[in-house]
C-alpha positions in Angstrom: 0.0 0.0 0.0 1.2 3.5 -0.8 0.5 7.0 0.4 0.6 9.8 -2.2 1.0 13.4 -1.0 2.1 16.7 -2.4 0.9 19.6 -4.4 0.6 19.9 -8.2 2.6 23.1 -8.2 5.5 21.8 -6.1 6.3 18.1 -5.6 4.3 14.9 -5.4 5.7 12.0 -3.3 4.8 8.3 -3.1 5.5 6.5 0.2 5.5 2.7 0.7 3.6 2.3 3.9 5.4 -0.9 4.9 9.0 0.0 4.2 8.7 3.8 4.6 10.6 4.3 1.3 9.6 7.5 -0.5 9.9 8.2 -4.2 9.4 11.6 -5.8 6.7 11.2 -8.6 6.7 14.8 -9.8 8.6 18.0 -9.3 6.9 21.0 -10.8 10.0 23.2 -10.7 12.0 20.6 -12.7 9.1 20.2 -15.2 8.8 23.9 -15.7 12.5 24.4 -16.1 12.5 22.0 -19.0 9.8 23.9 -20.9 10.6 26.0 -23.9 8.7 28.3 -26.1 7.5 26.6 -29.3 9.4 27.9 -32.3 7.3 29.8 -34.8 8.9 29.9 -38.2 7.1 33.0 -39.5 4.9 34.9 -37.0 3.5 37.1 -39.9 1.8 34.0 -41.3 0.0 33.2 -38.0 -3.6 34.2 -37.4 -4.3 36.4 -34.4 -6.6 33.6 -33.0 -3.8 31.0 -32.9 -2.8 30.0 -29.3 0.8 31.0 -29.8 -0.4 34.6 -30.6 -3.1 34.8 -28.0 -1.1 33.3 -25.1 2.4 34.3 -26.3 3.1 37.0 -23.7 1.7 34.8 -20.9 4.1 32.0 -21.9 7.1 34.3 -22.1 6.4 35.7 -18.6 6.0 32.2 -17.2 9.2 30.9 -18.7 11.0 34.0 -17.3 9.4 33.3 -13.8 7.8 36.7 -13.9 4.5 35.7 -12.3 3.1 39.3 -11.9 3.6 39.9 -15.7 2.1 36.5 -16.4 -1.0 37.3 -14.4 -1.4 40.7 -16.0 -1.1 39.2 -19.5 -3.5 36.5 -18.7 -6.0 39.1 -17.4 -5.6 40.9 -20.7 -6.4 37.8 -22.7 -9.4 37.1 -20.6 -10.7 40.6 -20.9 -10.3 40.5 -24.7 -12.2 37.2 -24.8 -15.0 38.7 -22.7 -15.2 41.7 -25.0 -15.3 39.5 -28.1 -18.0 37.2 -26.6 -20.1 40.3 -25.7 -19.8 41.6 -29.3 -20.8 38.2 -30.7 -23.9 38.1 -28.4 -25.0 41.5 -29.5 -25.0 40.5 -33.2 -27.8 38.5 -34.6 -25.9 37.5 -37.7 -22.7 36.1 -36.1 -21.5 32.8 -37.7 -18.6 30.8 -36.3 -15.5 30.9 -38.5 -14.3 27.4 -38.0 -17.4 25.3 -37.4 -20.8 24.6 -39.1 -23.9 23.4 -37.4 -24.7 19.9 -38.5 -27.9 18.4 -37.4 -28.2 14.6 -37.1 -30.9 12.3 -35.9 -30.2 13.3 -32.2 -30.9 16.9 -32.9 
């Protein structure tokens, strides 16, 4: 039998109850230190709705360990999304860009 304890943003440990041996299952600091920003060959060809464009500044701040900047950039993304949703809800003629409604026998 094992006990597992820890926090997702720090470390997670597994302890063998009989022997008392403990093994580290996950180290968030180590995992984050191995992250790298995805390479974008030509940013001019990217659409403004692509994740790398939307979340790019948040990602940069996280990789630099600048948590205040990351929070601020995340807030900007969320505010922009709220504004866009509000605009869509105000228009009667809005049609999704990437999806079509397809009715089947379930509805």
